[in-house]
C-alpha positions in Angstrom: -4.9 -25.6 -19.3 -2.0 -23.5 -20.7 -0.7 -24.8 -24.0 2.9 -24.7 -25.2 2.0 -21.8 -27.6 0.5 -19.8 -24.6 3.7 -20.3 -22.7 5.8 -19.1 -25.6 3.5 -16.1 -25.9 3.8 -15.3 -22.2 7.6 -15.7 -22.3 7.6 -13.2 -25.2 5.4 -10.7 -23.3 7.6 -11.0 -20.2 10.8 -10.9 -22.3 12.2 -13.9 -20.4 13.9 -17.0 -21.7 13.6 -20.5 -20.2 14.8 -23.8 -21.4 12.3 -26.6 -22.2 12.5 -28.1 -18.7 11.9 -24.8 -17.0 9.0 -23.9 -19.4 7.3 -27.2 -18.6 7.7 -26.7 -14.8 6.3 -23.1 -15.1 3.4 -24.3 -17.2 2.6 -27.0 -14.6 2.7 -24.3 -11.8 0.5 -21.9 -13.7 -2.0 -24.7 -14.5 -2.1 -25.5 -10.7 -2.7 -21.8 -9.9 -5.4 -21.5 -12.5 -7.0 -24.7 -11.2 -7.1 -23.2 -7.8 -8.7 -20.0 -9.1 -11.3 -22.0 -10.9 -12.1 -23.8 -7.6 -12.5 -20.4 -5.9 -14.8 -19.2 -8.6 -17.1 -22.1 -7.7 -17.4 -21.1 -4.1 -20.8 -20.0 -2.9 -20.5 -16.5 -1.4 -24.2 -15.6 -1.7 -24.5 -15.5 2.2 -21.3 -13.6 2.8 -21.9 -9.9 3.5 -20.2 -7.4 1.2 -17.4 -5.4 2.8 -14.9 -2.8 1.7 -12.1 -3.8 4.1 -11.1 -7.0 5.9 -11.2 -5.2 9.2 -14.3 -3.1 10.1 -12.4 -0.7 12.4 -13.6 2.8 12.8 -11.4 5.8 13.2 -10.8 6.0 17.0 -8.5 9.1 16.9 -9.6 12.3 18.7 -11.0 15.2 16.7 -8.6 17.7 15.5 -9.7 20.9 17.1 -7.8 24.2 17.3 -6.7 25.1 20.8 -6.5 28.8 21.8 -4.1 27.9 24.7 -1.4 27.2 22.1 -1.5 30.8 20.9 -0.5 32.2 24.3 2.3 29.6 24.7 3.6 30.6 21.2 3.9 34.2 22.4 5.8 33.0 25.5 8.3 31.0 23.4 8.9 33.9 21.0 9.5 36.2 24.0 11.9 33.7 25.6 13.9 33.0 22.5 17.2 34.9 22.2 16.6 36.4 18.8 13.4 36.8 16.8 12.0 39.0 14.0 8.3 39.4 13.2 7.4 36.3 15.3 10.0 34.2 13.5 12.8 32.6 15.6 16.3 33.2 14.4 18.8 30.3 14.6 22.4 29.8 13.6 22.9 28.6 10.0 23.1 24.8 9.9 25.0 24.4 6.6 
């Protein structure tokens, strides 16, 4: 259970100010939360398998392989573009 001194310490750490009524309400809420955490600590999880993620999905994306067909299409684009220098496409200034 959180004492009045603990609440004053927490208020100082958080640099917040509450009146007495709000402090009591917050202390009650924190005690309820800590009681729930204590209840969870008592749960038997010995038969639950360990896991790293909640969902055991595998990566289903395709492999990222280089495609030589793109090189020939790049050359076609450079040739078809109105202006280019050293395989760089020249465009009008945008600014």
